[in-house]
N, C-alpha and C positions, 0 to 999 in steps of 0.2 A: 488554570490550565490554559496553555497556549497551543493553538493548532495553526501550523504553517506548511508551506510547501516543503517536501523532503529535498535534501541536498546530499551530495556525495559524502559530506562529512558525517551524515547520519547513518551511512551504510553499516558500520560495525554493529550499532545497536539494533538496526532493522533486522540484520541477520541473526543476532542473538535472540530476539523475540520470535522470529520465524522458526528457528530451531527448537524453541521451547514449545511451540504449538503444533509442530508437524514431525513426522518421522524423518529420518535421514533421506529416505527414498522420495518422500513427498515434498520436502522443503525446497524452496527456491534457492538457487546458487548465487554466489556473489556476482557472477557474470550476468545472470538473468536480471538481478536487481539493478546492476549498473545500466543495463539496457533500458529497463523500465524508468529509471531516473532520467535518462537522456530523452526518452520519447514521451513521457507522460507528465510533463510539467503542468501543474494546475489540477491534476487529478490523482496525484500521489502525495498524500498529506501525512504529517506526523503530529503526534500530541506530545507535549513536553510539560512536565510538572517540575517547577524549580530547575529548569534547564536539563532535566533528565528525560530522555526519550522513553515514553511509557506505552506508546501504541502507534499504529500506522494503518492507513487504508490505501490500497492501490487498485486502480482500475483505468479504463480507457473510455474516451468519447469516440464512438465508432458508428458506422452505418449498420453493423451487425446488431440485431436485437437481443442476442443472448451470448453469454461467454461460451466459447468453443475451446476444445482441448488445444488446438494449434496456437491459441493466443498465449499459452503459458510458455511455449518454446520460441515463438516469434512475435514479439510485442508489436502490435499495430501502433502507428503514430496517431496521436489525438487529432480529431477533426478540429478546425479552427472555430466552427460554429455548428450547431445542430447535432443530429444523430442521437445516439443512446448512450447514457452513462452506465458503464458496466463496472462491477466490483469484482476483482479477482481474489483479494485477500483483505481481511481485517485481522490484524495481529495486536493483541493486548498483553502486556507484561502480566504474568499471573498475579502479582501483588496488587494490580489495579483492576482486575476483573470483577464484575458484579456491581459496578457503580455507574453504568450507563455510558462509559467512554466509547464503546463501539458504536452506539447510536449517535453520539455527538460527532464522531469521525465520519459516519455515513452521510451526514448532511453538511459537513464541513465547518462546524462551529462548536 
């Protein structure tokens, strides 16, 4: 299993997993995820098994101590240092659930 920073090339698979885990009303959009990719370098990670994207975690390093609803619509830019690490979403392909992947993504390894 390899965990790396998410890239724009990962977007189709990120959206696929997002749509498997949330209703259409709750799932993030392509535009929201493009914005998150642009603003959250280093805190938006993907897990790949044999080059297949099987999970992701997305969050922000902010001054805010808790995730707020507005953050899902207007992605804050990561702080360069300090602050709080927030997690918005952990998405795991259903075929890979139940094996600790979410926990590994949560800590970044």
